[in-house]
C-alpha positions in Angstrom: 67.8 -36.8 65.2 71.2 -35.8 66.1 72.7 -32.6 65.3 74.5 -33.2 61.7 73.2 -36.5 60.9 71.4 -36.7 57.3 67.7 -37.4 56.5 67.1 -40.6 55.4 63.7 -41.5 54.2 62.8 -45.6 53.2 61.8 -46.1 49.6 60.8 -49.2 48.8 61.2 -51.4 45.7 59.5 -54.1 44.4 61.3 -56.1 42.0 60.2 -57.5 38.8 61.4 -60.9 37.3 61.4 -60.8 33.4 61.6 -63.4 31.5 64.4 -64.6 30.3 63.4 -65.4 26.7 62.8 -63.3 23.5 59.2 -65.2 23.4 58.7 -63.5 27.1 60.1 -60.5 26.9 58.4 -60.1 23.2 54.8 -60.6 25.6 56.0 -58.0 27.5 56.4 -55.6 25.2 52.8 -56.9 23.7 51.3 -56.4 26.9 52.7 -52.0 27.5 52.1 -51.3 24.2 48.3 -52.5 24.9 48.0 -50.6 27.9 49.5 -47.9 26.4 47.0 -47.3 23.8 44.0 -48.2 25.9 45.2 -45.3 27.5 45.7 -42.9 24.1 42.1 -44.2 23.2 40.6 -42.6 26.7 42.2 -39.8 26.8 41.2 -39.2 23.0 37.5 -40.0 23.9 37.7 -37.5 27.1 39.5 -34.5 24.7 36.0 -35.1 22.1 33.7 -35.7 24.8 34.7 -32.1 26.3 34.8 -30.5 22.4 31.5 -31.7 22.0 30.2 -30.3 25.3 31.8 -27.1 25.1 30.0 -26.7 21.1 28.4 -23.0 20.3 25.0 -24.7 19.5 23.4 -22.5 16.6 19.0 -22.9 15.5 18.0 -21.1 12.7 13.9 -19.8 11.2 12.6 -18.4 8.7 11.6 -14.9 7.9 8.9 -14.2 5.6 8.2 -11.1 3.3 5.3 -10.6 1.4 4.4 -7.3 -1.0 2.8 -5.6 -3.6 3.2 -3.2 -6.1 0.4 -1.3 -6.8 -0.2 1.4 -9.1 0.0 4.5 -7.5 -3.6 6.3 -6.0 -6.2 8.4 -8.6 -6.6 11.7 -7.8 -9.1 13.9 -9.2 -10.0 18.0 -10.2 -12.9 20.1 -10.7 -12.7 23.3 -12.0 -14.5 25.9 -10.0 -17.5 27.7 -12.2 -18.1 31.6 -11.3 -20.7 33.3 -13.0 -20.0 36.4 -12.4 -23.6 38.2 -12.5 -26.2 37.5 -14.9 -29.0 39.8 -15.8 -31.9 37.9 -14.7 -33.4 39.5 -18.0 -31.3 37.3 -19.8 -30.1 34.8 -17.4 -30.8 31.8 -20.2 -28.2 32.8 -23.1 -25.4 30.7 -24.3 -22.8 33.4 -23.8 -23.6 33.3 -19.6 -22.2 29.0 -20.0 -18.5 28.6 -17.5 -17.1 25.9 -19.1 -14.5 23.4 -16.6 -12.7 20.4 -16.3 -13.1 17.0 -14.2 -9.4 16.2 -14.4 -7.8 12.7 -13.6 -4.2 12.9 -11.5 -1.7 10.2 -10.4 -2.5 7.9 -12.0 -0.9 6.3 -15.3 -3.6 6.0 -18.3 -1.9 3.1 -19.5 -2.5 1.0 -16.5 -6.1 1.8 -16.1 -8.9 -0.6 -17.1 -11.8 1.7 -16.0 -13.0 5.2 -14.9 -15.8 7.6 -14.8 -17.3 10.1 -12.5 -20.4 10.9 -11.4 -21.9 13.9 -10.1 -24.9 13.7 -6.7 -26.4 17.1 -5.2 -29.6 18.5 -4.0 -32.1 17.5 -6.9 -34.9 20.5 -8.5 -38.1 17.7 -9.0 -39.0 21.3 -11.5 -36.4 20.3 -13.5 -36.8 16.9 -15.5 -34.5 13.4 -15.7 -33.0 15.4 -12.0 -30.9 17.5 -14.4 -31.7 20.6 -12.3 -29.3 21.3 -9.8 -30.4 23.5 -6.7 -28.5 26.5 -4.9 -27.6 26.2 -2.1 -30.3 27.6 1.0 -29.6 30.8 1.8 -32.0 34.0 2.8 -30.6 35.6 -0.3 -30.4 33.2 -3.1 -32.8 33.5 -6.4 -35.6 32.0 -6.8 -36.7 30.0 -10.1 -32.8 29.3 -10.5 -31.1 26.3 -11.1 -27.5 24.6 -12.3 -27.2 22.5 -15.3 -24.3 21.0 -16.5 -23.6 19.9 -20.1 -21.4 17.5 -21.7 -18.9 19.9 -23.8 -17.3 17.6 -25.7 -17.1 14.1 -27.8 -14.0 12.3 -26.9 -14.8 10.1 -24.0 -17.8 8.7 -26.4 -20.5 11.1 -24.8 -22.7 13.3 -26.4 -22.3 16.8 -26.8 -24.9 18.9 -24.9 -25.9 16.2 -23.0 -27.3 17.2 -19.2 -25.8 15.1 -16.8 -27.6 13.7 -13.7 -27.2 14.9 -10.7 -28.6 11.1 -8.1 -25.6 10.0 -8.0 -25.8 6.5 -9.5 -25.7 7.9 -13.7 -21.5 7.4 -14.6 -20.1 9.2 -17.7 -16.9 6.9 -18.4 -13.4 8.6 -19.7 -12.5 7.2 -23.2 -8.8 5.7 -21.9 -7.5 4.5 -25.3 -7.6 7.9 -26.3 -5.1 8.6 -23.6 -6.8 12.7 -22.4 -7.2 12.6 -18.9 -9.4 15.9 -18.9 -13.8 15.4 -19.1 -14.6 18.7 -19.8 -18.6 19.7 -19.1 -20.8 23.3 -18.8 -22.6 24.5 -16.6 -25.9 27.1 -17.1 -28.4 28.5 -15.3 -31.7 27.3 -16.0 -35.4 28.3 -16.0 -37.3 26.2 -13.0 -40.7 25.4 -14.3 -43.6 26.9 -12.3 -41.7 28.3 -10.1 -41.4 32.7 -10.7 -37.9 34.4 -11.1 -36.6 36.8 -8.4 -33.4 37.4 -8.0 -31.0 37.0 -5.7 -27.5 34.8 -5.6 -26.9 31.6 -7.2 -24.9 29.5 -5.4 -24.3 26.1 -5.7 -22.5 22.7 -4.3 -22.4 18.8 -6.3 -20.1 16.6 -5.5 -17.8 14.8 -8.8 -16.9 11.4 -7.5 -13.8 9.3 -9.3 -14.2 5.6 -9.7 -11.6 3.4 -11.1 -9.6 0.2 -11.3 
């Protein structure tokens, strides 16, 4: 290429003969329109597919919740019995008897259907009907003496003066309709038939069990 000469690029040109009659012109327009519609539809389909391919997928699961509303658990408390010093000559006198209560706690008396207590402990076989509770085993314990417990109120349907059994099976029910959550009892020292009396400690232990529903 000579200096100062301009670059030249050959562009091929194809001549297309268009029809001269109006019908032919119209047909060419229709063909061009159809081709444009086909191209637009194709682009729309591609765009829709792209949107679907990029869509966020979601799944769901079920949360199961279970539970139960219940009444509070009942508790039981028992008052302590302290006989103190009791003369051996008249230890069975009523003046030395001690009262105590068994108390229901933390439960709604209105929602209970039943409640009762049982007494269990080491039984003195010489005392009838399992009503004699043995003194705790110790070298200093008194001899010929046991402990008996008696019902001391009639609110719950029991007979005042009835000795309770320490067999752990005989139940003493609360009369729930009374609304009273305490049960009154009385403890006494009693003689053991056929066993000579001897001074010493008079300590005893029993288990009071509450059953309720």
